[in-house]
C-alpha positions as CSV (number, residue, x, y, z in Angstrom):
1,M,0.0,0.0,0.0
2,S,1.4,3.4,-0.9
3,K,2.2,6.1,1.7
4,L,-0.5,8.3,0.1
5,L,-3.2,5.6,0.7
6,L,-2.0,5.1,4.2
7,I,-2.2,8.8,4.8
8,L,-5.8,8.9,3.4
9,F,-6.8,6.0,5.6
10,S,-5.4,7.7,8.7
11,L,-7.2,10.9,7.9
12,A,-10.5,9.2,7.2
13,A,-10.1,7.4,10.6
14,L,-9.3,10.7,12.4
15,F,-12.4,12.2,10.6
16,Q,-14.6,9.4,11.7
17,N,-13.5,9.5,15.3
18,S,-13.8,13.3,15.4
19,N,-17.5,13.0,14.4
20,N,-18.2,10.0,16.7
21,P,-20.3,11.4,19.7
22,G,-19.1,8.6,22.0
23,I,-15.7,10.2,22.2
24,S,-17.1,13.5,23.4
25,F,-19.6,11.8,25.8
26,D,-16.9,9.8,27.4
27,N,-15.0,13.1,28.2
28,L,-18.2,14.6,29.7
29,I,-19.0,11.6,31.8
30,T,-15.5,11.7,33.2
31,R,-15.7,15.3,34.1
32,I,-19.1,14.7,35.8
33,R,-17.6,11.7,37.6
34,D,-14.8,13.8,38.9
35,Q,-16.9,16.8,39.6
36,K,-14.9,19.0,37.2
37,I,-17.9,20.6,35.8
38,S,-21.0,22.4,37.2
39,K,-24.3,20.6,37.2
40,A,-25.9,23.3,35.0
41,E,-23.1,23.2,32.5
42,A,-23.0,19.4,32.7
43,L,-26.8,19.2,31.9
44,K,-26.4,21.6,28.9
45,E,-23.5,19.4,27.5
46,F,-25.4,16.1,28.4
47,T,-28.5,17.3,26.4
48,K,-26.3,18.3,23.3
49,D,-24.3,15.0,23.5
50,I,-27.5,12.9,23.6
51,A,-28.9,14.7,20.5
52,S,-25.6,14.2,18.7
53,T,-25.6,10.4,19.6
54,E,-29.2,10.0,18.4
55,D,-28.3,11.8,15.2
56,Y,-25.2,9.8,14.7
57,C,-27.1,6.5,15.2
58,F,-29.8,7.6,12.7
59,K,-27.4,8.6,10.1
60,Q,-25.3,5.4,10.5
61,K,-28.5,3.4,10.3
62,I,-27.7,1.6,13.5
63,K,-30.3,-1.1,14.2
64,N,-32.7,-0.6,17.0
65,Y,-33.6,-3.6,19.3
66,N,-36.8,-3.8,21.3
67,S,-36.8,-5.1,24.9
68,Q,-37.9,-8.6,23.7
69,E,-34.6,-8.9,22.0
70,W,-32.6,-7.9,25.2
71,V,-30.0,-10.3,26.6
72,F,-29.4,-11.2,30.2
73,P,-26.0,-9.4,31.1
74,L,-24.0,-12.3,32.4
75,K,-23.3,-15.3,30.3
76,G,-24.3,-18.5,31.8
77,Y,-26.3,-16.8,34.6
78,S,-30.0,-15.9,35.1
79,V,-32.3,-13.9,37.3
80,R,-31.6,-16.2,40.2
81,S,-28.1,-14.5,40.6
82,I,-29.7,-11.1,41.1
83,G,-29.1,-9.9,44.8
84,G,-31.9,-9.2,47.2
85,K,-35.4,-10.5,47.1
86,N,-37.5,-9.5,44.0
87,G,-35.1,-6.7,43.2
88,S,-35.1,-5.4,46.8
89,G,-31.5,-4.3,46.5
90,Y,-32.6,-1.4,44.2
91,V,-32.6,1.7,46.3
92,V,-32.9,5.2,44.7
93,N,-32.3,7.3,47.9
94,G,-31.8,10.6,46.0
95,Y,-29.5,9.4,43.4
96,N,-28.5,12.1,41.0
97,F,-26.4,11.3,37.9
98,F,-24.8,14.6,37.9
99,D,-23.4,14.0,41.5
100,G,-20.7,11.8,39.7
101,N,-18.7,9.6,42.1
102,K,-20.2,11.4,45.1
103,H,-23.7,10.2,44.4
104,T,-26.0,8.7,47.0
105,G,-28.2,5.7,46.6
106,H,-28.0,2.3,45.0
107,P,-30.5,2.4,42.1
108,A,-29.0,-0.8,40.6
109,H,-29.2,-4.6,40.6
110,D,-26.1,-6.5,41.7
111,I,-25.8,-9.8,39.8
112,F,-23.5,-12.2,41.8
113,I,-21.2,-15.0,40.2
114,N,-20.0,-18.3,41.8
115,D,-16.5,-17.1,43.0
116,R,-15.9,-18.2,46.6
117,N,-12.0,-17.5,46.5
118,Q,-12.7,-14.1,44.9
119,D,-10.3,-14.6,42.1
120,C,-12.9,-13.4,39.4
121,I,-13.1,-16.9,37.9
122,D,-16.3,-19.0,38.0
123,D,-16.0,-21.8,40.4
124,K,-17.7,-24.2,37.9
125,T,-16.5,-23.3,34.5
126,K,-13.0,-22.2,35.7
127,M,-13.3,-19.3,33.3
128,P,-14.0,-15.5,33.6
129,V,-17.6,-14.5,33.3
130,E,-18.4,-12.5,30.4
131,V,-20.5,-9.3,30.7
132,L,-22.9,-9.1,27.8
133,S,-24.6,-5.8,26.4
134,I,-28.3,-6.0,27.3
135,S,-29.3,-3.8,24.5
136,G,-28.0,-2.3,21.2
137,G,-26.5,1.1,21.3
138,I,-23.3,3.1,21.4
139,V,-20.7,3.1,24.1
140,I,-20.5,6.6,25.6
141,G,-18.2,6.1,28.6
142,V,-15.5,3.8,29.7
143,E,-12.9,3.3,32.4
144,K,-10.2,0.9,31.7
145,S,-7.7,1.7,34.5
146,W,-8.3,1.3,38.1
147,E,-5.7,1.2,41.1
148,E,-6.5,-0.4,44.4
149,K,-6.0,2.9,46.4
150,S,-8.5,4.7,44.0
151,D,-11.8,6.1,45.5
152,L,-13.5,5.5,42.3
153,R,-16.6,3.5,43.2
154,G,-17.4,1.9,39.9
155,G,-13.9,0.7,39.2
156,R,-13.6,-0.3,35.5
157,Y,-16.9,0.6,34.1
158,I,-18.9,1.0,30.8
159,W,-21.8,3.3,29.9
160,I,-24.0,2.4,26.9
161,Y,-26.7,4.6,25.5
162,D,-29.6,2.9,23.6
163,P,-31.5,5.5,21.6
164,S,-34.4,3.3,20.8
165,S,-35.3,2.9,24.6
166,K,-33.7,6.2,25.7
167,V,-32.0,4.3,28.4
168,L,-28.3,4.5,29.7
169,F,-26.9,1.2,30.8
170,Y,-24.1,1.2,33.4
171,Y,-22.0,-1.9,33.9
172,A,-19.4,-1.6,36.8
173,H,-16.7,-3.4,38.8
174,N,-15.4,-5.2,35.7
175,S,-12.0,-6.8,35.6
176,E,-11.5,-6.0,32.1
177,V,-13.3,-3.7,29.6
178,K,-13.5,-4.9,26.1
179,V,-15.0,-2.0,24.3
180,N,-14.1,1.7,23.7
181,A,-16.0,4.9,23.6
182,G,-17.8,5.1,20.3
183,D,-18.1,1.4,19.6
184,V,-21.6,0.3,18.4
185,V,-22.9,-2.8,20.2
186,K,-25.9,-5.2,19.8
187,P,-27.6,-7.4,22.5
188,G,-25.3,-10.2,23.5
189,D,-22.0,-8.6,22.5
190,V,-19.2,-9.2,25.1
191,I,-18.3,-5.9,26.5
192,A,-16.3,-6.9,29.7
193,F,-15.5,-9.6,32.3
194,V,-16.9,-9.6,35.9
195,G,-14.4,-8.3,38.3
196,R,-13.9,-6.7,41.7
197,T,-12.8,-3.2,40.9
198,G,-14.1,-0.2,42.7
199,L,-13.8,1.3,46.1
200,N,-16.3,-1.1,47.8
201,A,-16.3,-4.1,45.4
202,F,-12.7,-4.7,46.1
203,N,-13.3,-5.3,49.8
204,K,-13.2,-9.0,50.9
205,R,-16.8,-8.5,52.5
206,S,-18.2,-7.9,48.9
207,P,-18.9,-11.1,46.9
208,T,-17.9,-10.8,43.2
209,H,-20.7,-9.2,41.1
210,L,-21.7,-7.0,38.3
211,H,-23.3,-3.6,39.3
212,L,-26.0,-3.0,36.7
213,M,-27.7,0.4,36.8
214,C,-30.2,2.0,34.2
215,L,-31.1,5.5,33.8
216,R,-34.0,6.6,31.5
217,L,-34.4,10.1,30.1
218,D,-37.5,11.8,31.4
219,N,-39.7,14.1,29.6
220,T,-37.1,16.9,30.1
221,G,-34.1,14.9,28.9
222,I,-32.7,14.3,32.4
223,P,-31.4,10.8,33.2
224,V,-33.4,9.3,36.1
225,P,-33.1,5.9,37.8
226,Y,-35.0,3.2,36.2
227,S,-35.5,-0.3,37.5
228,I,-35.4,-2.9,34.8
229,Y,-36.0,-5.9,37.1
230,K,-39.1,-6.9,35.4
231,E,-37.3,-6.9,32.1
232,L,-34.5,-8.9,33.6
233,L,-36.9,-11.6,34.5
234,K,-37.9,-12.0,30.7
235,M,-34.3,-11.6,29.2
236,K,-32.8,-14.3,27.1
237,K,-30.0,-16.2,28.7
238,K,-26.9,-16.9,26.8
């Protein structure tokens, strides 16, 4: 391949990345997480990035998937592994997305794996447990690095926005993240491996689990907690 073609391909890749809203969104989510931006400004940028993401998905003709096509987020597991009784682990308690890493509440479902010795390996299969994308959508936030002394609560995490359902999916405490900001995913895609990263998840008292949170845009475009427990009960198992 000639040098000219290599240059053209590189420029095309740069142009594509510059127009991919997942890159911009990832930067915003990091600033919100670290409280490097005011809530008013964050909401303004969030609204802009949501619109850009939806427009991008429409122009790229990214397929929409309905909730009947959603997939249970842990390969080889089912609703029996969800913590609490009938989704009782889900507690909103004043949660606000724009509080970032300092948020309150636990508007999420923890899904536990068989890992008695806490090595992030399934006791039965002797393999890491794959985290699967529930829905289709675009990756709008990732954190791939985490240190044991970090106060980051989600550890290595992934945010995915599904324009068709207007839901943001948050997968946290992963041992390894397999996607990047801007990637397009479909239901059942492997996006990570279950881990123990994050301020509290790393502690011995915490069983190994996936922290799954969903936020749905309300009528004003603000992301608010949304429990998908009923949908989890119906999801396909991989």
